[in-house]
N, C-alpha and C positions, 0 to 999 in steps of 0.2 A: 511833815510831808517833805520829801526830798526836793531840793531846789536846784540841784546840779546833776548833770549827766553822770552815769556810772560807767566807767570805762574798764574793760577787762584787758589786762596785759599779761604776757607770759610767753613761753616758748611755743613754737609751732607744734600742733598736735596735742596740747594740754587739755583742750576741751573748751576754749573760750566761746565758740559759737554755740555748742550744745548747752553749756551752762548759761550763757547769755540769753538764749531763747527762753529757758525755764525761769530764769530770774526775772525777766521782763513780765512773763505771765504772772508770776507769784506777786510781783510788786504792782501789777496793773500799769506797766509802762511799755511803750513801744520798744522794739529791739531792732538794731541795725548792725550789720557786719561791714566794716570798711572794705574788706576784700570784695564783697558783693557790689558795693558802690563802684569800686574801680572796674570790676568786670562788666557791670552794666554800661558804664560810660566808655570804656576803652578796650574791652575784649578780654580774652582768656589770659590769666596772669603768666603762665609759662610762655605764652606767645609774646607778651610784652617784654619779658626778660630776654627772650631770644632775638626779637626784632628791634627793640628800642633800648634794651639794657636796663640794668638795675636802677641807675639814676632816674630814668624816666618813670619807672614804677614808683620809686620813692616820692617823686613829685606828685604823681596821681594819688598816692596814699595820703600825703599832706592835705590835698584838696578834699579827699574823702573824709578825713578826720575833722577838718574845719566844718564841713557840711553836717556831719554827725553831731558835733557838739553844739549846734544851734538849737537843739531841742533837749528837754529833760527826758532822757531815755537810757536804755542799756545799750552799750556799744562794745562789740567785739573788735579787736584790732588784729592785724597781722603781727607775727612775732617780732618783726623788725621795725615796727612803727616807732619804737622808742629811740631808734638811732638818730632821728632828725631833731636838731635843736629847735626847730619850729614846732614840731609835735610836742617836744618836752615842755615848751612854754605854754602851748595850748592845754596840756594836761593839768596845769596849775589851776585851771578853772573847772575841775571835775573831781569826782570821787574815783580814785584809781585803785582797782583791786588787782593785785598781782597773784596770779594762779601759779604757784610753784609746784615742782615735782622732783622726786628723786630720780626719775627717768627710767625706773625699772620696767614700766609697761609701754614705753614709748616705741620700741622696735615694732611690736605688733600693730600699734596704731598708725605707724608711718609707712608700713610695707607697701601698700598698693596705691599710695598717693602720688601725685604728680607735683613735686615740690622742687622748684628750680635750684635751690641752694643745697639740696641733699644729693649731690652726685655720688658720694661714697656712703650713703645711708646713715646708720645710727652714729657712726664716728663723726660725721659732719654735724649731725644734730647736737651731739655732746659738746663739740668745740664751739659751735654757735651759741648754745645756751650758756656755757661758761663765760664767753666773752660778753654776753648781754646781761648776765645776772646782776652785776653791780648797777646797771641802769634800771632794771626792773625794781630792785630794792630801793634805790634812791627816789624813784618817781611814785612809789606806791603810797597810798593813804593807809592801806593795810595789806597783809599777805595772808593767803589761804593756801595751805599745803594740800594738794589734791592726791598725793601719793597713795595713801592707804584708805582714804575715805571714799565711800561710794558717792554717787551723785546727790542723793538725799542729804547726807551728812555735810557735803560741801555746800549745798544750798543753805542749810540751816546755819552753818558757820558764817557764811556771807551775810545772811539776814541779821544774825546776832550782832555782828560788827557794825552793820549799817544802823541798827537801832541805837548804838552808843554815840553816833556822830551828832 
């Protein structure tokens, strides 16, 4: 039986929320998304960025992660949650699953989103992902490449890895 929260990290748009919901159901664990915690407590994320700035959002994100890690559950994080040293330390007490991607399908996934850091679309996404990739890799308990696998195969791969822990 799992004794630690399972935290999904990776670039924006990779499917952390979708996979997290399904993983929670499959494992019989609650699911929470730190972006939803922030939104419920502080309002729409693009508005937070616009009115209060990214540092305020990152502070709210730390509070949300702290709250989420109090329970053994599946947690989806925002793509930038790994930037905070505080969050990095908190993740030491969790099973961290890095959902990686080649990026080939990201343009269509991100097209109609309202993501404050993607002013220039996919080129911004690529630059942000490349800059964060070393953090994702360092913090991960294990990595699952979501590029070619469908949702079912991704879920199976995660569950197989969890069984070996």
